[in-house]
C-alpha positions, 0 to 999 in steps of 0.5 A, spaced: 680 294 684 687 298 684 693 293 686 699 297 688 705 296 683 709 294 689 705 288 691 705 286 684 712 287 683 713 282 690 708 277 687 712 276 681 718 276 684 716 270 689 712 266 684 716 261 681 713 260 674 716 253 673 713 251 679 706 254 678 706 251 671 709 244 672 702 243 676 698 243 670 703 241 664 709 236 665 715 240 663 722 237 661 728 241 661 731 244 655 737 248 656 735 253 660 728 253 659 722 248 660 718 245 654 711 241 654 705 240 651 701 246 651 695 246 655 691 251 651 691 247 644 691 240 642 698 238 640 703 232 639 709 235 639 711 240 645 711 247 643 710 250 649 716 253 653 717 256 660 722 261 660 725 262 668 729 268 666 724 272 664 718 269 668 714 268 662 711 262 658 710 262 650 707 257 646 710 257 639 703 253 636 697 257 638 701 264 641 699 264 648 704 267 652 705 272 658 707 272 665 704 268 671 698 272 672 696 271 664 697 263 665 693 263 671 687 267 667 688 262 662 688 256 665 683 257 671 679 262 666 679 268 671 679 275 670 686 279 672 684 281 679 682 274 681 688 271 678 692 276 682 688 273 688 689 266 686 697 267 686 697 271 692 694 266 696 699 261 693 705 265 695 702 266 702 701 273 701 695 278 703 691 282 698 692 289 699 685 293 701 684 300 700 689 304 704 694 298 704 699 302 700 701 306 706 700 300 710 706 296 706 710 303 706 709 303 714 711 295 714 717 296 710 719 302 714 719 298 721 723 292 718 728 297 716 728 300 723 729 293 726 735 292 721 738 298 724 737 296 731 740 289 730 746 292 726 748 296 732 746 290 737 751 285 733 756 291 732 756 292 740 756 284 741 762 284 737 766 288 742 763 285 748 767 279 752 762 274 748 764 277 741 772 276 743 773 270 739 769 273 733 773 279 733 780 275 733 777 271 727 776 278 723 783 280 725 786 274 723 783 275 716 787 282 716 781 286 717 782 293 721 777 296 726 776 301 722 774 297 716 770 293 721 766 299 723 766 301 716 762 295 714 758 294 720 761 287 722 758 284 728 757 278 732 750 274 734 751 271 741 748 264 743 743 267 748 738 265 743 733 270 744 737 277 746 736 280 740 728 278 740 727 281 747 731 287 745 726 288 739 720 286 743 722 292 749 722 297 743 715 296 741 716 291 735 711 285 735 713 278 734 710 277 727 714 284 725 720 281 728 719 274 724 717 278 718 724 282 718 727 275 718 730 277 725 726 272 729 723 265 728 718 261 732 719 254 735 715 250 740 711 257 741 717 261 743 720 266 739 728 265 738 733 269 734 734 267 727 741 269 727 746 266 733 753 264 734 755 268 727 759 273 724 754 278 721 755 282 715 750 287 714 747 288 707 746 296 706 742 299 700 744 305 696 740 309 700 744 307 706 739 303 710 740 296 712 736 291 708 738 284 711 744 280 713 749 275 712 751 270 718 757 266 717 759 261 722 766 259 725 764 252 727 764 246 722 758 243 726 754 249 726 748 245 722 752 244 716 751 251 713 757 256 713 752 262 711 745 263 713 742 269 710 736 274 710 730 271 706 732 273 699 725 276 697 723 280 704 719 286 704 725 290 703 731 286 700 731 282 693 737 278 693 736 277 685 736 285 685 742 287 690 750 287 689 753 287 696 758 293 697 755 297 691 753 302 697 760 304 697 762 302 690 757 307 687 762 313 689 768 310 686 772 314 682 774 307 678 771 307 671 770 299 672 766 295 677 769 288 679 764 283 681 767 278 686 763 272 690 763 273 697 762 278 703 770 278 705 772 279 698 769 285 697 771 287 704 778 285 704 779 289 697 776 295 699 781 295 705 786 294 700 784 300 696 780 297 691 773 301 692 770 299 686 768 292 688 761 288 689 759 281 690 753 277 687 753 273 694 753 267 691 747 268 686 747 267 679 748 273 675 741 275 672 739 281 668 737 285 674 744 285 677 747 286 670 743 293 669 745 295 676 752 294 675 752 297 668 748 303 672 754 304 676 760 303 672 763 309 669 766 306 663 761 300 662 767 295 664 765 289 668 771 285 671 768 278 673 773 275 679 770 268 681 773 263 685 777 258 681 773 252 682 769 249 677 763 252 680 766 259 680 768 258 673 761 256 671 758 262 674 763 266 669 761 263 663 753 264 665 754 271 667 758 273 660 752 273 655 748 276 660 752 282 661 754 283 654 746 283 653 746 289 657 752 292 653 758 291 658 765 290 656 766 284 660 773 282 662 775 276 666 780 276 672 784 269 673 787 269 679 793 264 680 793 258 684 786 258 684 786 263 690 780 267 691 781 275 691 781 275 699 786 270 699 790 273 694 790 280 697 793 277 704 798 273 700 801 277 695 798 284 697 795 290 693 800 291 688 800 284 685 792 284 685 793 291 681 797 288 676 792 282 675 786 287 674 790 291 669 792 285 665 785 281 665 783 277 659 777 279 655 771 275 655 773 272 648 780 270 651 777 267 657 772 263 652 778 261 648 782 258 654 776 254 656 775 251 650 783 250 649 783 246 656 778 241 653 783 238 647 790 235 647 794 240 642 800 235 641 796 231 637 793 232 630 786 230 632 786 234 638 788 240 634 782 239 629 777 238 634 780 245 637 779 248 631 772 246 630 770 248 637 773 255 636 771 257 629 763 258 631 766 262 637 770 266 633 764 267 628 760 271 633 766 277 633 767 283 629 771 282 622 777 286 626 776 281 632 776 275 627 783 277 624 786 278 631 784 272 634 784 267 628 791 270 627 793 268 634 790 261 634 793 260 627 800 261 630 798 256 636 796 251 631 801 252 626 795 253 621 795 259 616 790 264 618 787 265 612 784 257 612 781 259 619 778 265 616 775 261 611 772 256 616 769 261 620 766 264 614 763 257 611 760 257 618 757 264 617 754 262 611 751 256 614 748 259 620 745 265 616 742 260 611 739 257 618 737 264 620 733 265 614 730 259 614 728 260 621 725 267 619 721 265 613 718 260 618 717 265 623 714 270 618 709 265 616 707 263 623 706 271 624 701 271 618 696 266 620 692 264 626 692 268 632 697 273 630 693 276 624 687 277 629 692 281 634 696 285 628 692 284 622 696 290 618 702 285 618 700 282 612 700 288 608 707 291 611 711 284 613 718 288 612 716 294 617 712 289 622 718 285 622 723 291 624 718 293 629 718 286 632 726 286 632 726 294 635 721 292 641 725 286 642 731 290 642 728 295 647 726 289 652 733 287 652 736 294 653 731 299 656 737 304 657 736 305 650 729 307 650 730 315 650 735 314 644 730 310 640 724 314 642 727 320 640 729 317 633 722 314 633 716 317 636 710 312 637 706 315 632 711 313 627 710 306 628 706 302 622 702 297 625 697 299 630 698 293 635 706 294 635 705 302 636 701 300 642 706 295 645 711 300 644 707 306 647 706 301 653 713 299 654 716 307 654 711 309 659 713 303 664 720 305 663 719 312 664 715 311 670 721 307 673 718 300 673 722 294 671 720 293 663 718 285 664 713 281 661 709 282 667 709 289 667 707 289 660 702 284 660 698 287 666 696 292 661 694 287 655 689 282 654 691 275 655 691 274 647 695 280 647 700 278 652 702 272 648 705 277 643 709 281 648 712 274 651 714 272 644 718 278 643 721 278 650 723 271 649 726 272 642 733 271 641 736 278 642 743 276 638 746 282 636 740 286 635 741 291 641 747 294 638 745 301 635 747 300 628 742 294 628 737 299 632 738 304 627 737 299 621 730 297 624 728 305 625 730 306 618 725 301 615 720 303 619 720 310 618 721 309 610 714 305 610 711 310 615 713 316 610 711 311 604 704 311 607 704 318 608 705 320 601 700 315 599 695 318 603 697 325 601 696 323 594 689 320 595 686 325 599 681 331 598 683 338 598 679 338 605 683 332 608 689 335 605 688 342 609 686 338 615 692 334 615 697 341 614 693 344 620 694 338 624 702 338 623 702 346 625 698 344 631 704 339 633 709 344 632 706 349 636 
């Protein structure tokens, strides 16, 4: 049975892999991941890890790994289609039958149609007597009618079922209205999902309304300031959407400014800043980072979140995700802990432009946050600050180290050379630890299940390790696929198994799908999925830089050329002629 990719993608999005696996394994948080005793082999020390960010799992003991489908296949002993059915049932999704692709496309089209009707309804309500208070509120926030119209803002009235009745009159069924998140069934009656709220349509890159955010103006409105369309609806994936990108994608500005909320985007846009998007309160993830990078001309992403602890924490979490995607990250610190909307209205566009032009680099932001933790008026505080800052500076290039070590030295009245020496000492310690870890990993890779998957690894340890690192770099930076493929055609990979993974990854990227553990695992056996999960969840570190990628490719090509030379030296005249003819055909 061929299962549509759209259905599989939605199933992967909906499935919380941590929740799924916790039904089989007692998981405990370990940083951003979860650990527990592996359900697939006997162990006393937990080596089984769940990675929520990549929606995958991997056991460092038995090398089992993959996505949610792989886990169900192993845990329930099911084949691929049966495992998909199992998960679909768990998530309340109906398995598509023959012809369901057209049915799914039609369902999505009807959701978009309803959203378009709803957006017009809300907009007209805003300018009706029922929406007077909401319109006054928007005007009080400094918005003009032109801006209100441009963003399609509206008002959901308190008639409880006005929109539902309108949609029913236009031929939409109750279940369709509910599926679109525009209606809800209570006590056997259909009510509007949104009521008594200022409405913010969420528009995709094609100009279709895919969802709504509704803001209350009353403090006693159920305690929720915002009510939003389900973030995993048929046409709207909150974790893959940036509010305002439909306008920002056409900006002539080189950078992209990421703010927190709807009003920040709208107010800044009205003030002339058309390169602003909002994460809508969602933690920044790899999908958002790739989306932002696609529409940032100079690859500079400026983070501007609220000045409270939550906003600053969001910036800290977003920085490594964006840097992993190749972004030049800047951080905009707004005085008085104001949000962008408040600052613009208080001080104007000129002052805000000055803030943008002088925003800190990500490292300056990190240094400032470390500095806040210590009392630099005391020797003890200075020493603790220095010990905390050196590992951070150790992650920088040599030139950047010189610059920031000099600044820290002046700040603490300490010789820059002493700080550089401390950083290099930490570097040596870290390199030794990394080497020990790499040796341990290599030992693991040459035993057990890994050998069965890639038996050529033992003969080509260096090349196979370079292939692993290259695959991890490709997983983290699929935008570099064409560069990598041009320099390293699949046939040049040394080991058969890694060549297969490489070919699958390239095919997925070239087809326009998201490269993930799930999309790769769908083309592998359960045993093979473990290797994919291991590579996906390996620490990328600096391996995604072009210098490192070229280094891995050189190692692989060097081994491939050596093998080719050995093959020629030991070939019979007939075999040699066959190889020459094969090369001629390739050139033709």
